[in-house]
C-alpha positions, -999 to 999 in steps of 0.1 A, spaced: -179 -303 -76 -152 -324 -93 -137 -308 -124 -148 -323 -156 -118 -342 -173 -117 -350 -211 -107 -384 -223 -72 -373 -233 -64 -367 -196 -74 -399 -183 -49 -426 -180 -70 -454 -164 -106 -457 -160 -122 -487 -140 -148 -496 -116 -142 -510 -81 -177 -522 -70 -201 -493 -74 -173 -466 -78 -160 -452 -109 -121 -447 -108 -105 -424 -130 -68 -416 -130 -58 -385 -148 -24 -372 -159 -29 -334 -154 -14 -333 -121 21 -346 -134 22 -340 -170 42 -308 -167 64 -320 -141 99 -328 -143 110 -366 -136 123 -354 -103 95 -336 -91 73 -366 -102 96 -389 -82 91 -365 -50 52 -368 -54 54 -405 -55 78 -408 -26 53 -387 -6 23 -407 -17 44 -440 -5 53 -424 27 18 -417 37 4 -452 22 30 -477 35 19 -474 74 -17 -478 62 -9 -509 40 14 -527 67 -14 -521 94 -39 -538 70 -16 -565 62 -10 -570 101 -47 -572 106 -52 -597 79 -26 -620 92 -39 -619 127 -74 -626 114 -62 -660 96 -45 -675 127 
């Protein structure tokens, strides 16, 4: 089960359709700027191929 988060840990809280998205700061709050940048780089490296594939898919659907 997901860990309960206190409101002071939540940076963003919004809905996408029926899904509630809550972005917490717990993971990065005690990290150095360099560690945070490494985390963001790792996320970008994993997300980029997926985003590019989706863009290509959408561009071929509109032709």
